[in-house]
N, C-alpha and C positions, 0 to 999 in steps of 0.2 A: 677333610675339612669342608664343612658346609658353607656354601656361598650364601650371603645375605639375601633375604627374600626381596624381590623387586616390588615396589609399591605401585599399585594402580592409581595414579594420581587423580584422573578424572572421576574414579569411583569414590574417592575420598571427599569430593566436593558435593555437599548435599544440594539437591534440587528443590527449590521452593514451589515447584509447579503444582504439586498435589495440594498444598495448603492454599495456594492462590486460586486453584480451581474450586476448592471448597468455598472460599470467600466469595468468589464470583457467583457460584451457584446460590449461595445464601442471598446475596444482593439481588440476583435475578428473581429468586423465589419471592422475596419481599416485594419487588416491583410487580410481579405477576399477581400476587395476592392483593396488593393494594389496588392495582388496576381493576381486578375483578370486583373488589369491594366498591370502588368508586363508580364503576359502570352500573353495578346493582343499585347503589343509592341514587344515582342520576335517573335510572329508569323508574325506580320507585317514585321519585319526585315527579317525573313526567306523568306517570300513571295517576298519581294522587291529584296532581293539578287537573288532569283531564277528567278523571272519574269523580272527584270530590268538588274541587273549586269551581271548575267550569260548569258542571252539572248543577251545583248549588246555585250558581248565578242564574242559570236558565230556570231553575225552579222558582227563584225569587221573581223573575220576570213573569212567570205564569201566575204567581200569587198576586202580583200587581195587576195583572190582567183580570183576575177574579175580583179584586177590589174595585177596579174601574167598572166592571160589569155590575157589581153590587151598587155602586154609586149611580149608574145609569138606571138601575131598577128603582132606586129610591126616588129619582126624579119622575120616572114613569108612574110609580104608585102615587106620588103627590098629585100628578096631573089627573090620574084616574079618580081620585077622591075629592077633587076640587068641586065647589058648589056649582060653578058654571064650566063644567068640562066641555072641551071642544068636540070630543069624540065619545061615543058610547064605549062602555067597558069591553064589550066583546070584540070591538075593532082593534084592541090592543093585543089580541092573541098572536098574530104573526110576529110582532115585535118580541113578545115573550118567547115564542118558539125559537127565534134567532138567538136571543140572549141565552136560552137554555142550552142550545148546541155549543155556543161559544164557551159558556162556563163549564159544561161537562168536559169539553175538549181541554180547557185549561187545567181542570182538576186532574184529568187523566195524565197529561204531560207533566204536571208538577209531581205526581206520584212516581212517574218514570225517572225523572231527573234527580229528585231529592234523595239525600242520604238517609237511609232508614235508621231511625233511633226509636227507642220505646216511646218517648214523649211525642215525637213527630208522627209516628205511626198512629198513636191514639188520636191526635188532632186530625189526621187525615180521615180516620174512620168517622169522627164527629162531623167533618166537613161533608163527607158523602151522605151521611144521614140527614144533615141539615139541608143540603141541596134537594134530597129526595122529598123531605117534608115540605120544603118551600114550593117545589113544583107540583106536589100533590095538592097543596092548598090553593096554588094558582089555578090548577085545573078546576077545582071546586068553585072558585070565584067566577071563572069564565062560564062554567055550567049554569050558575045562578043568573049570570048576566044574560045568557042566551034564553033563559026562561022568563026574562023580563023582570027579574028580581034585582034591580039595580041597587036598591037600598040595602038589601042583605049583602049583596056583593061588596059594596063600599064598606059596610060594617065589618065584614070578614077581612077586607084588606087592612083596615085600621087596627083590628084586634089581633089578627094572627099573622097575616102576610108580612106586614112591616116589621114585626118582631123577629120573624124567622129570617128575613133579609139581614137584619142587624146581627143576628147570630152568625150568619155566613160571613159578613164583613169582619166580625170579631175573630172568628176562627182563622180567617186568612191573615189578619194582622198578627195573631199569635204565631202562626207558621212562619211569617216573615221574621219575627223576632228569633224563633228557633233557627232559621236559616242563617241569620246574621251571627248568632252564637256559633253555629257550625263553621261559618266562614272564618270567624275569629280564631276558633280552635285549630282549623286547618292552617291558617297563617302562622299561628304559634308553633304548630308541629313542623311546618316547613322550615321555619326559622331555627327550631331546635335541631333538625336534621342538618341544615347548613352549618350550624355551629359545631355539631359533632364531626361533620366531614372536615371542616377547617381544622379542628383540634387533631383529628387523625392525620391530616396532611402534615401538620407541624410535627407530630410525633414520628411519622414515617420518615420525614425529611431529616429529623434529628437522628433517628436510628441509622438511616442510610449514610448520613454524614459521619457518624461514629464508626460504622463499618468501613466506609471508604478511607477514613483517617487511619483506622487500625490496619487495614490492608496496605495502605501506602507506607505506614511506618514499618510494617513487617517486611514489605518489599525492599524498602531502603536498607533495613538491617541485613536482610538476606543477601542483597546485592553487595553490601559492604563486605560481608564475610566472604562471599563468593569471589569478589574481585581481589580481596586480600589473599585468599588461597591461590587464585590464578596468578597474582603477582609473585607469590612465593614459588609457585610451580614454574613460572617464566624465568625467574632468577636461577632456579635449579637447572632448567633446560638450557639456559644460556651458558651456565657454568659447564654443563656437560658438553654442549656444543663447542665451546672454546677448548675444552680438554681434548675432545675428539679431533678438532682441527689441529691442535698442537701435535697430537699423536700422529695424525696423517702426515703433517709436515716432517715429523721425525722419521716416519717410515720412508718418506721420499728421500730424505737425506741419507738414511741407512742404505736404501736401495742404490743411490748414486755412488756411495762409498764402496759398496759391494761390487758394483759394476766397474768402478775404477780399479779395484784390486784385481778382479777377474781379467780386465783388459790388460793390465800391466803384467800379470802372470802369463797370460797367453802370449803377449808380445815378447816379453823378456825371456822367461824360462823355457816355455815350449818352443818359442822361435829359435832360441839358441840351440836347444836339443835337436830340432829338425835341421837347423843349419849345419850342426856338427855331423849329423847322420848323412846329410847330403854330401858334405866334404869327404867323409870316409868312403862313401860309395863311389865318389868320383876318383879318388886315389886307387881304390881297389879295381875299378874298371880300367884305369890306365895301366896298372901292373899286369892285369890279365891280358891286355892287348899288346903290351911290350914284350912279352915272353915268347915262348915257342909258338910259331904260327899254327902248329898242329893241335894246339889246345882247343878245347870246345868253345866255339863262337857263341853258342846258345847262352853260356854263362854271362858273357859280356852283354848280350842283348837283355837278359833278365836284370842285370845290374843297372843298365841304362833305364829300363822301365821302372824299376823301383826308385831310381833317382828322380825320374819325372814325377812319380806319385808324391815323393817327399817334397819336391818343389811346389807342386799344386797344393798339397796340404799346408805347407808353410804359408803360401799366399792366402789360402782360406782362413788360416788362423789369424793372420795379420788383418784381413778384412773384417773378421768377426770381432777382433779386439778394437778395431776402429769403430765398429757399430756400437759396441758396448760403451766405450768411452773414447771418442776420437781425440787423439793427441793433437790434431790440428786445431781443436777448439782451445786447448790450453796454450798452444804456441802462437797461433795467428788470430784468434778471436772468432766471434759468432758469424760474421759475414762469410769468411773463407770456409768455415766448417759447414755452413748451410749450402754453399755453392758446391763443395765436394760431395756432400750427401745427396744433393739433387742429381748429380752425374751418376753416382753409384746406384741410386734408386732407379734411374732411367735405364741403366744397363741391366740391372737384375730383374725389374718388373716389366720391362718392355713398354713403359708409359713415358711419353715425352714430358719431362718436367723442366719448365723454364724458371730460372731464378733471376730476380732483379733486386738490387739493394741500392739505397740512397741514404748513406749515413755521413754526418758532417762532424759534429762536435761531441756527440755522446759516446759514452763507453759503457761496456757491459762486462763485469768481471766474470770469470769462468764459472764461479759457483752460482751465479744467476743465469748466465747464458745457457747452461746445460738444460734449464727448464724450458726455455724457448726451443732449444734443439729437440727435446723430447716431445714437445707439442707438435712440431713439424713431423717428427718421426712417426708419431701415432696417427696424425692426420693423413699422411701419405700411405700408411699401412691400411687405413680404412678405405682409402681410394682404391688400393690394389684389391682388397677383399670384396668390396660391395659396390663401388661406383660404376664399374664397367666403363671407365673413362679411357679416352684416347690421349688426353693431354691434361696437364695440371700446371699451375703456376704458383710460385712462392714469391711473395713481395715483402721486402723489409724496408720500411721508410721511417725517417725521423720527422716528427711534426709537432710543433708547439711544445717542445720539451718532453714529448712522449714517443715511444717506439711502437709503431704500428706494424704488426705482422699479419699477413693475410695468405691463406691457402685456399685456392680456388680450383675446381675441376669441372669438366664438361660431362660428367656422368649422369646416371639416371636420377639422382637426387632421391629425396624421401619426404614423406609427409611428416611435419613436426609432431602431429598427434598420433602417428601410427605406432604400433607396438614393435619395439626393437628388442633384440636379444640382450641378455644380462651382460654379456661380454662387451657389446657396443656401449651399453650404459656405463659400465665401469671405465671404459676407455675415455669417453667424453667427460666423465666425472673426474678422472685423473688429470685430463687437460685443464679443466676448470680449476681444480685444486692448485695446479702449478701456477696458473695465471694469478689466482688470488694470493698465492704465496709471495708473488712479486708485487703485491698491492695493485694489481691490474684487473682487467675484466676480459671475459671471453664471450663472444656472440656467434651463433650459428644460424645461417640463413640457407634454407633448402626448400625445394618444391619438386614434385615428380616431373621428371623430364627436363629440369632446368639446372641440374648440377647442385653443388653444395659450396658454400663459402664460409670459412671459419676465420673470424677476425679477432685478433688479440691486441689489446692496448695496455702497455705498462709504462710506468714512469722511467725516464732515461736520466742516468747520472751524468753530470757535467765533468769535463776534464779539469783537473786541478794541477797547479804547478807548471 
């Protein structure tokens, strides 16, 4: 007959770790992509503001500088063509040289700062040509003035130079308009980028919220299913544990009943047989000694030796029957049984065992007292096997409606976390099972070189009637 397959309960519980890791990786990936996107957009805005907006403003300042110089040129040309000019025309040359340097520098810087577009590039080319024409005409005016042709020089200023100056001023004004348009376009573009980033932020937040909500709901559902299965598993384990505990208690009861029968059989049947054999040997020896003195004396000696062996065997059988199930426990109670066992153990193991009892009103029926007796028996057996002790003490006291049993030795002790043999573990387990069977508890205190103390505490029944 095949036994049913044992279920691997932990393997039946699905782990949500894989799906949770996937969800976490997706969320982190979205965070990383969005962070990279945001950093890229912010850097683009910074570069755009530096390379477009700021430079465009600087270009506008240079154009204003050109317009200011053109305005100063207009004033100078007016003064040069006045009927009563204060200075000759050729003395204005240094002022024009300064103005030329300033305007050429302004035009050069404006070209470096400004954003290049087809319309602005064409206007800058016109500006360079206009400046070149203006300064060429100005050189012609000063050349005529140096040759004492003041009238021709004034006429050239009025007919050519003033018009070329006006062209320069007009081109600069047009470039300012183009820069203002570029500034407005840049502002609109920046606003559009900010709007896009804001929209993307809202979208990403919504996506992350939905992912977090989905992950949270999945986690809650997975945890609910996991805890439901764990609860079912716990109930099964609890049921199995209770069944095993009942089985253990049943085995203990069967063991005690078996030992009771063995002890009774040893004491009654084998004891009677050995007693009868001893009596028969005694009578046979007397008959052999009462007869003829010439008979063999060796036979009498052998009969006496056999009789001695039978007497020793009978005592051993009686001692073993008491060890299996002491009759004194059923006849006189736990206190006298433990006192008798302490003396027997001291005699057999060579370890001085002192027994102390302080009982007043409590009673312990034999079916419960046997468990405390077995605990003491197992504890002292461990003392003899492992403790290397010279002395042990068994104390039985009544305190606050409970019975306190303590077994203490002065042996080598042991470390609570050290590895012990399976037999020792089973012995301690059996002692604990017996204490729990009596609704009590068992505690062990030990340390290397400080001996071992086993404390048992069980409820004590009160006397009735």
